[in-house]
PLY file of the C-alpha trace (Angstrom):
ply
format ascii 1.0
element vertex 69
property float x
property float y
property float z
element edge 68
property int vertex1
property int vertex2
end_header
0.00 0.00 0.00
1.37 3.39 -0.99
1.42 6.19 1.55
0.75 9.83 0.85
4.10 11.66 0.83
2.55 14.70 2.49
-1.09 15.70 2.73
-3.26 18.61 3.78
-6.87 17.80 4.68
-9.09 20.79 3.96
-12.08 21.20 6.23
-14.48 23.70 4.67
-18.24 23.81 5.14
-20.13 20.73 3.96
-20.75 20.85 0.22
-18.09 23.52 -0.39
-14.77 21.72 -0.63
-12.89 24.91 -1.55
-15.03 27.61 0.06
-17.88 29.71 -1.25
-18.30 30.18 -5.01
-16.87 33.45 -6.29
-14.46 33.91 -3.38
-10.93 32.87 -4.42
-9.19 33.92 -1.18
-9.94 30.72 0.82
-8.59 28.62 -2.04
-5.48 30.80 -2.24
-4.83 30.37 1.51
-5.35 26.60 1.23
-3.01 26.43 -1.76
-0.31 28.35 0.14
-0.76 26.05 3.15
-0.36 22.97 0.95
2.78 24.38 -0.70
4.27 25.25 2.69
3.57 21.75 3.96
5.39 20.26 0.98
8.43 22.40 1.75
8.51 22.16 5.53
7.23 18.66 6.36
10.01 16.85 8.22
9.29 13.39 6.82
7.13 11.60 4.24
3.72 10.56 5.48
3.07 13.88 7.25
-0.65 14.71 7.33
-2.18 17.94 8.60
-5.79 18.97 8.93
-6.84 22.61 8.73
-10.21 24.15 9.44
-11.03 27.10 7.21
-13.64 29.66 8.23
-16.56 30.75 6.11
-15.95 34.50 6.33
-13.84 35.57 3.35
-12.67 38.76 5.13
-10.67 36.58 7.53
-8.72 35.32 4.53
-7.92 38.85 3.39
-6.37 39.54 6.80
-4.55 36.20 6.75
-3.00 36.92 3.36
-2.08 40.47 4.36
-0.30 39.19 7.47
1.57 36.53 5.51
2.74 38.89 2.79
3.48 41.95 4.90
0.53 44.02 3.75
0 1
1 2
2 3
3 4
4 5
5 6
6 7
7 8
8 9
9 10
10 11
11 12
12 13
13 14
14 15
15 16
16 17
17 18
18 19
19 20
20 21
21 22
22 23
23 24
24 25
25 26
26 27
27 28
28 29
29 30
30 31
31 32
32 33
33 34
34 35
35 36
36 37
37 38
38 39
39 40
40 41
41 42
42 43
43 44
44 45
45 46
46 47
47 48
48 49
49 50
50 51
51 52
52 53
53 54
54 55
55 56
56 57
57 58
58 59
59 60
60 61
61 62
62 63
63 64
64 65
65 66
66 67
67 68
C-alpha cells in the first residue's frame, strides 16, 4: 500500500470543498498552506488537517499578514 508523501486535509463547510463560489481567497490560503507543507514537512507521510472559516474577510487579513501588507 502506498502512503501519501505529504497531505493537507481541507475542512471547509459541507458541500463547499474549496469555500464559497466566487471567493478565491480561501482557495489561495489553502493552496499556500499545501505548498508550505510540501516544503517544511520533516518526513514523508506527514498529514495535517486545517479548518477554514466561512468568512472571506478573515482570509484577506490572513493573506495580508503573511505577505506583509
